[in-house]
C-alpha positions in Angstrom: -244.7 -32.6 206.7 -245.3 -30.7 203.5 -242.3 -29.6 201.4 -240.7 -26.4 202.8 -238.3 -24.2 200.8 -234.6 -24.6 201.7 -234.0 -20.9 202.0 -231.6 -19.6 204.7 -230.8 -16.1 205.9 -227.4 -15.7 207.5 -226.2 -12.5 209.2 -222.5 -11.7 209.0 -221.9 -13.9 206.0 -219.1 -11.8 204.5 -216.2 -13.4 206.3 -215.0 -16.0 208.9 -217.7 -18.1 210.5 -220.5 -16.5 208.6 -218.9 -17.2 205.2 -218.2 -20.8 206.2 -221.9 -21.2 207.2 -223.1 -19.8 203.9 -220.8 -22.1 201.9 -221.9 -25.1 203.9 -225.6 -24.4 203.4 -225.0 -23.7 199.7 -223.3 -27.1 199.4 -226.4 -28.7 200.9 -228.7 -27.2 198.3 -230.0 -24.2 200.2 -230.7 -20.8 198.7 -228.7 -18.4 200.9 -229.1 -14.7 201.6 -226.3 -13.0 203.5 -227.0 -9.8 205.5 -223.7 -8.2 206.4 -221.7 -5.0 206.5 -219.4 -6.1 203.8 -219.8 -8.0 200.5 -219.0 -11.7 200.8 -216.5 -13.2 198.4 -218.8 -16.0 197.3 -220.0 -16.5 193.8 -222.9 -18.9 193.4 -226.2 -18.8 191.5 -228.2 -19.5 194.8 -226.3 -16.9 196.8 -227.7 -13.4 197.4 -226.3 -10.5 199.4 -227.7 -7.6 201.3 -225.2 -5.0 202.6 -226.6 -3.5 205.8 -225.4 -2.2 209.1 -227.3 -4.4 211.5 -226.6 -2.1 214.5 -228.8 0.4 212.7 -232.4 -0.6 213.6 -234.0 1.5 210.8 -231.6 0.1 208.1 -232.1 -3.4 209.5 -235.9 -3.1 209.3 -235.7 -1.9 205.7 -233.4 -4.8 204.7 -235.7 -7.3 206.4 -238.7 -6.0 204.5 -236.9 -6.6 201.3 -235.8 -10.0 202.5 -239.2 -11.2 203.4 -240.7 -9.7 200.2 -238.2 -11.6 198.0 -237.7 -14.9 199.9 -239.7 -17.4 202.0 -237.1 -17.8 204.7 -237.4 -20.9 206.9 -233.9 -21.1 208.2 -232.3 -18.2 210.1 -228.7 -18.0 211.5 -227.8 -14.9 213.4 -224.1 -15.0 213.3 -223.1 -11.3 213.0 -221.2 -10.0 216.1 -218.4 -7.8 217.4 -216.3 -8.1 220.5 -215.2 -4.7 221.8 -212.8 -6.1 224.4 -212.1 -4.0 227.5 -211.5 -4.5 231.2 -214.4 -3.4 233.4 -212.7 -0.2 234.3 -212.6 0.8 230.6 -216.0 -0.5 229.4 -218.2 2.3 228.0 -222.0 2.3 227.9 -221.8 3.1 224.1 -219.9 -0.2 223.6 -222.6 -2.0 225.6 -225.4 -0.3 223.7 -223.8 -1.3 220.4 -223.5 -5.0 221.4 -227.0 -5.1 222.8 -228.3 -3.7 219.5 -226.4 -6.2 217.3 -226.5 -9.3 219.4 -230.0 -9.0 221.0 -232.0 -6.2 219.3 -231.2 -7.4 215.9 -232.0 -11.0 216.8 -235.5 -9.9 217.9 -235.9 -8.0 214.6 -234.8 -11.0 212.5 -237.1 -13.5 214.2 -240.1 -11.1 214.1 -239.5 -10.6 210.3 -239.4 -14.3 209.3 -241.8 -15.7 211.9 -244.9 -15.3 209.8 -243.3 -17.3 207.0 -242.1 -20.0 209.4 -245.5 -20.3 211.1 -247.2 -20.6 207.7 -244.8 -23.4 206.7 -245.2 -25.0 210.2 -241.4 -25.3 209.9 -238.4 -23.2 211.0 -234.8 -23.5 212.1 -233.4 -20.6 214.1 -229.7 -20.7 215.3 -228.2 -17.8 217.4 -224.5 -17.5 217.5 -223.5 -17.2 221.1 -220.0 -17.8 222.5 -218.0 -19.7 225.0 -217.4 -16.3 226.5 -221.0 -16.4 227.8 -219.5 -18.4 230.6 -217.2 -15.5 231.4 -213.9 -14.2 230.0 -211.5 -11.5 230.9 -212.1 -8.2 228.9 -215.5 -9.4 227.7 -218.0 -7.6 230.0 -220.3 -6.3 227.2 -219.6 -9.3 224.9 -220.2 -12.0 227.5 -223.3 -10.2 228.8 -225.0 -10.0 225.4 -223.9 -13.5 224.3 -225.3 -14.9 227.6 -228.5 -12.9 226.9 -228.9 -14.6 223.6 -229.2 -18.0 225.5 -232.0 -16.7 227.6 -233.9 -15.5 224.5 -233.2 -18.7 222.7 -234.7 -20.8 225.5 -237.7 -18.6 225.7 -238.3 -18.7 222.0 -237.9 -22.5 221.9 -240.8 -22.7 224.4 -243.0 -20.3 222.4 -242.3 -21.5 218.9 -242.0 -25.3 219.4 -245.7 -25.8 218.8 -245.3 -24.3 215.3 -242.6 -26.7 214.2 -239.9 -24.1 214.8 -236.7 -25.1 216.7 -234.5 -22.5 218.3 -230.9 -23.4 219.4 -227.6 -21.7 219.9 -224.1 -22.5 218.9 -221.3 -21.2 221.2 -217.9 -21.2 219.6 -214.7 -21.2 221.6 -211.5 -19.6 220.1 -211.9 -19.8 216.3 -209.4 -18.6 213.8 -211.1 -15.6 212.2 -210.1 -12.0 211.4 -212.1 -10.9 214.4 -210.1 -13.3 216.7 -206.8 -12.0 215.3 -207.9 -8.4 216.0 -207.7 -9.4 219.7 -205.0 -12.2 219.7 -201.9 -11.4 217.4 -201.5 -14.1 214.8 -198.6 -16.6 215.4 -197.9 -14.9 218.7 -196.8 -16.6 221.9 -200.3 -15.7 223.2 -201.9 -17.6 220.4 -199.7 -20.6 221.0 -200.4 -20.6 224.8 -204.1 -20.4 224.1 -204.0 -23.3 221.7 -202.1 -25.4 224.3 -204.7 -24.6 227.0 -207.5 -26.1 224.9 -208.2 -29.8 225.7 -208.0 -30.8 222.0 -204.7 -28.8 221.7 -205.8 -26.6 218.8 -207.8 -23.5 217.9 -211.1 -24.0 216.0 -211.7 -23.2 212.4 -214.8 -21.6 210.9 -215.8 -24.9 209.3 -216.0 -26.5 212.7 -218.8 -24.1 213.6 -220.5 -24.5 210.2 -220.8 -28.2 210.9 -222.6 -27.6 214.1 -225.0 -25.1 212.5 -225.6 -27.5 209.7 -226.7 -30.2 212.3 -229.1 -27.9 214.1 -230.7 -26.5 210.9 -231.3 -29.9 209.4 -234.9 -31.0 209.0 -233.9 -34.1 210.9 -233.1 -32.2 214.0 -236.7 -31.5 214.8 -236.5 -32.9 218.4 -233.7 -30.6 219.4 -234.6 -27.2 220.6 -233.7 -24.8 223.4 -230.1 -26.2 223.5 -226.6 -24.7 223.4 -223.9 -26.6 221.4 -220.4 -25.5 222.5 -217.9 -25.8 219.7 -214.8 -25.0 221.7 -212.5 -28.0 221.8 -213.5 -28.6 225.3 -212.6 -25.2 226.7 -216.1 -24.8 228.2 -215.4 -27.6 230.5 -212.6 -25.9 232.5 -211.0 -22.5 232.7 -209.5 -20.8 229.8 -207.1 -17.8 229.9 -207.2 -15.5 226.9 
């Protein structure tokens, strides 16, 4: 295989899991571009930022044009996401539309934008950030549906893009200590302690746990792994988990 540039685009790189992914890729020598709503607190000569609302399809298209004009991206990690928790009686279609746009629509835009570069290089690594909640979770109707939808797209793209040297996989984190997690589960609460105790490894995950999984799947050595879901959830995908 000819040399391919180690250039990665990561959505939602401004905090939490996304920031950990960016930092891990930088440590491995990648040039990294973050596309996120906020500005990441990372200072590195190989780190670039694009502030964009990825639920806005027009704004996303503009940002992706700038991205592909400036960088030959061969690694893509779609990590940006929101939860919008609600019991089914309270779910709104606006919430569903928002999550469909961010988790699914944006994923399609991202892949379509970088696909010509990956095909030209005959190399690509695409990782979609799904969730353990794709298996079902109380108050996660819209979130679970769209995160499960990502898995269907991932498997389809793995079949379509494998002949071009492009692998497509998903990482599905379980409860991870991030600001988004603590917007739903109060920090240091009895609820957090009970959740931790219910996980087989008896702890919540950290963003770096997810970054390690992404690093594995984006490695050039992972060329025989595609169409797969890697649960990073402390074993909580094996049995029931009450949030």
